[in-house]
C-alpha positions as CSV (number, residue, x, y, z in Angstrom):
1,M,-17.4,34.5,-65.0
2,A,-17.9,37.9,-66.6
3,E,-14.8,39.5,-68.3
4,V,-13.3,42.7,-66.7
5,T,-13.9,46.2,-68.4
6,Y,-12.2,49.1,-66.2
7,M,-14.5,51.8,-66.7
8,T,-15.3,55.4,-65.6
9,R,-17.9,56.3,-63.5
10,E,-19.3,58.5,-66.9
11,G,-18.9,55.8,-69.3
12,Y,-20.5,53.4,-67.0
13,N,-23.3,55.7,-66.5
14,K,-23.5,56.0,-70.4
15,L,-23.6,52.5,-71.1
16,K,-26.5,52.3,-68.5
17,A,-28.5,54.6,-70.1
18,E,-28.0,53.1,-73.6
19,L,-29.1,49.5,-72.3
20,E,-32.1,51.0,-70.7
21,H,-33.0,52.5,-73.9
22,M,-33.1,49.6,-75.8
23,R,-34.9,47.6,-73.2
24,A,-37.1,50.2,-72.9
25,K,-37.9,51.4,-76.7
26,E,-35.8,49.3,-79.2
27,R,-37.2,45.7,-78.0
28,P,-40.5,47.0,-77.8
29,A,-40.1,48.2,-81.4
30,A,-38.7,45.3,-82.8
31,A,-41.5,43.0,-81.5
32,A,-44.0,45.1,-82.7
33,A,-42.1,45.1,-86.5
34,I,-42.4,41.1,-86.1
35,A,-46.2,41.5,-85.1
36,E,-46.9,43.7,-88.1
37,A,-44.8,41.5,-90.7
38,R,-46.7,38.6,-89.1
39,D,-50.1,39.9,-89.9
40,K,-49.0,40.4,-93.5
41,G,-49.5,36.4,-94.5
42,D,-48.0,33.6,-95.2
43,L,-44.3,33.4,-93.1
44,S,-42.3,31.1,-95.4
45,E,-42.2,33.5,-97.8
46,N,-42.4,36.5,-95.8
47,A,-38.9,38.6,-96.3
48,E,-40.2,41.0,-94.1
49,Y,-40.8,39.0,-90.9
50,D,-37.3,37.2,-92.0
51,A,-36.0,41.2,-92.2
52,A,-37.5,41.7,-88.6
53,K,-36.8,38.8,-87.1
54,E,-33.2,39.1,-87.7
55,A,-33.2,42.9,-86.2
56,Q,-34.1,41.8,-83.4
57,A,-31.7,38.8,-83.2
58,M,-28.9,41.5,-83.7
59,L,-31.1,44.0,-81.0
60,E,-30.9,41.0,-78.3
61,M,-27.3,40.0,-78.8
62,R,-26.3,43.9,-78.1
63,I,-28.6,43.9,-75.3
64,A,-26.7,40.5,-73.9
65,N,-23.2,42.0,-74.4
66,M,-24.1,45.3,-73.1
67,E,-25.3,43.2,-69.5
68,A,-22.2,41.2,-69.9
69,T,-19.6,44.6,-69.9
70,L,-21.6,46.1,-67.3
71,A,-21.6,42.6,-65.1
72,G,-18.1,42.7,-65.2
73,A,-17.2,46.6,-64.9
74,R,-14.9,47.6,-62.6
75,I,-15.4,51.7,-61.8
76,L,-12.1,53.6,-61.7
77,D,-11.7,56.0,-58.8
78,E,-10.6,59.7,-59.9
79,S,-9.3,60.1,-57.0
80,N,-6.4,57.1,-56.9
81,V,-5.1,58.6,-59.9
82,N,-1.4,59.4,-59.4
83,T,-0.2,62.5,-61.8
84,D,3.2,61.7,-60.9
85,K,2.8,59.3,-64.1
86,I,1.1,58.2,-66.5
87,Q,-1.7,55.3,-66.4
88,I,-5.8,54.9,-67.5
89,L,-7.2,58.1,-66.6
90,S,-4.6,60.3,-66.7
91,R,-5.0,63.1,-69.0
92,V,-1.8,63.8,-70.5
93,K,-0.5,66.9,-72.9
94,L,2.5,65.9,-75.2
95,M,4.4,67.4,-78.0
96,N,4.9,65.5,-81.5
97,H,7.8,66.8,-82.6
98,S,7.1,64.9,-85.6
99,T,4.6,67.7,-86.2
100,N,5.5,70.2,-83.7
101,K,2.0,70.6,-82.7
102,E,0.4,69.8,-79.0
103,V,-1.8,67.6,-78.2
104,E,-4.1,66.4,-75.2
105,Y,-5.8,63.0,-74.3
106,T,-6.8,60.9,-71.6
107,I,-6.2,57.7,-71.6
108,V,-9.4,55.3,-71.4
109,S,-10.8,51.6,-71.5
110,E,-11.1,50.4,-74.9
111,K,-14.8,50.9,-74.2
112,E,-15.0,54.3,-73.5
113,A,-12.8,55.3,-76.5
114,N,-13.4,58.3,-78.7
115,L,-10.2,60.1,-80.3
116,K,-12.4,63.0,-81.8
117,A,-13.0,63.3,-78.0
118,G,-9.7,63.1,-77.3
119,K,-9.9,59.9,-75.4
120,L,-7.3,57.7,-76.3
121,S,-7.7,53.7,-75.8
122,I,-5.3,51.9,-73.5
123,G,-5.0,49.4,-75.6
124,T,-3.0,51.7,-78.2
125,P,0.3,51.7,-79.1
126,I,0.6,55.1,-78.1
127,A,-0.9,54.3,-74.7
128,Q,1.0,51.6,-74.3
129,A,4.2,53.7,-74.6
130,L,3.2,56.5,-72.4
131,L,2.1,53.8,-69.4
132,G,4.7,55.1,-66.6
133,K,6.0,57.4,-68.6
134,K,7.0,60.8,-66.2
135,K,6.4,64.7,-67.0
136,G,9.4,65.8,-68.9
137,D,9.9,62.3,-70.9
138,K,10.6,61.9,-74.4
139,V,9.1,58.3,-75.9
140,D,9.1,57.3,-79.7
141,V,6.0,54.8,-80.4
142,Q,6.0,52.7,-83.6
143,V,2.4,53.3,-85.5
144,P,1.6,52.2,-88.6
145,A,2.8,55.4,-90.4
146,G,6.0,55.3,-88.6
147,T,7.9,56.2,-85.4
148,V,6.7,59.2,-84.3
149,C,8.4,60.9,-80.8
150,F,6.5,62.4,-78.4
151,E,7.3,64.5,-75.1
152,V,5.3,64.3,-72.1
153,L,4.5,68.3,-71.3
154,D,2.4,68.2,-68.6
155,I,0.2,65.0,-66.2
156,S,-3.5,66.0,-65.2
157,I,-6.6,64.4,-64.4
């Protein structure tokens, strides 16, 4: 049975588009690279052929992993997100008392995490500590660099 992965509609569509690109563009390109290398002579001593076969195997593994993720995907409905407390899909504005700076994150699944875009994986220590907290709550989070104190300033979608 496929492992359940919770995703936003945006994340699901992005993954599906990437999978289609791999099937439509990258898979034929890998087959063409193998055919080209095969035409260059003796396969037992053809490093280019071996490299092309290995690249194709890696591509097929990535495709299989994406297919499994999509098969087990459960789309999260943003209209069901409660803004009274922090949960997955919550957009949280925090005051980092260690640096006296405001930070803003959206709590998302591991597959959609992108810290540069402000998308924090639900599996991180910060997200785990924030789950269930309400506006005004203070949270001490144990991170590799030590303990960080956050105050929840706002919760939205």
